[in-house]
N, C-alpha and C positions, 0 to 999 in steps of 0.2 A: 101610826100611819105615815107612809113614805111620801115625801114631797114629790110633786110631779116633775118629770124630766123637762128640760128646756123645750123640747119639741112639743110635749103635751101642753105645757103652759102657753106656748105660742098658739097652739090650736085653740085653747080656751079664749085667749085674747082676741084672735081673729074671728071667732064666732060671736063675741060680744061687740067687737068693733070691726066690721067688715071693710072699712075704708082702705086697709093695707093688707096685702097677702102675707103669709108666713115668711116668704123669702125676704121681705123687707125687714122683718125682725131679725132674721139670721144675719143679714147684711149689717145692720146697725150693731149687733153684738160683735161681729168680726171687726167692724170699724172701730169699736171701742177698744178692743185688744190692740189694734194697730195704733190707735191714738196713745194708749198707755206706753207702748214701746217708743213711739215718736217723741213723747215729752219726757221720757226717762222715768216713767212711773210704772214699771212692770211689777205687779204684786207678787210677793212671796206666797208660799202655800198658806191658805187660810187668812190672808191679809187683804184688806180692801184698800185700793188706791183710788182716790177721787180725781176726776178731771172735770173742769168747768164745762158749761154748755158751749162756750166759744171754742175751747180746746177741742171738744168733741166735734163740733162743726168743721173745724179745720182738718181734723183727722178723717172725718167722713169724706170731705172733698178730695183729699190726697188719696185715700184708699179707693174711692170710686173711680178716680181718673186712672189709677194703676190697674184696677181690675177690669174696667169696661172701656177705657180709652174714649174714642170719639162717640161711642154708643151710650155714654153715661146718662145723658139727659133723656134719651129714649127709654132706657131701662127704668130710671126713676119715675118717669111719667107713666110707664106701664104699671108700676106699683102704686100709683096714685100720689106720688111725692112730687109736689110742684113748687115747694118753697121750704125754707128752713124750719118754719113752724111745724111742718109735717114730721120732721125728724123729732121735734120736741114732743109731739103727740105719741109717736112710737116709743120714745124713751120713757115717757111718763106712764104709758100703758104697761111697760115692763116694770117700772117702779111700783105701780099699784098691785102688780102680781108678784112682787118681791123677787123678780129676776134681776133687778138692779136696785142699788141703794142710792139715796140722796141725802144731802145735808139740809139744814134748815134754810140755807141761803139759795138753794136750787129751786127753780120754778120754770114753768113753760115759757115765761117771759124771756128767759135767757136765750131762747131760740129765735126771738123776734129781731135780735140785733145780728142777724146772720149776713148772708151775701145774696146777691142777685144770681139766680141760676144760670142765666145766659152768660154772664161774666165768668162764673166759676167753671162751667162745664162745656160751653161752646167755644168761648174765646181762645182757650189754649190750643185749639186745633184750627183756628182760622189763620190765613197767611198774615205774617206780621207787617208786610207792606205790599203795595201793589208791585207786581212783577211785570215789566214791559214785555209785550208780545211782539216778536219780530215777524213781520209779514213779508214773505218773499214771493216773487212771481212764479207762476207755474210754467211759463213758456220757456222752453229750452230749445231754442232754435236758432 
């Protein structure tokens, strides 16, 4: 029997756990690839390279900001992702379906020591300091 494709497996996960749509799983998988490149752990063929939960969260943040820019928080909220623990749920749903592997040291708890979403996804797009506004008169006479 052939193993299901990634797309089929994500469909099975989403039907069991409807909190997150399939797009969220595809995004996390792409963010994992990005993270492995970012930390210099690009796997060779048939080789598994492990990244920690914190490394993955950092990679997710960087990848999301690159991909979605100022819309990042909006996209994540649309997918039902409101905190780092949601990324952990997605990752461990994929682990349980054998789309991802884990070590005995990995747990959902690793995603509780993440970051504040406002700080991570809104703050980079806010003005860094107040910009004075010049008010000029409109009378030209």
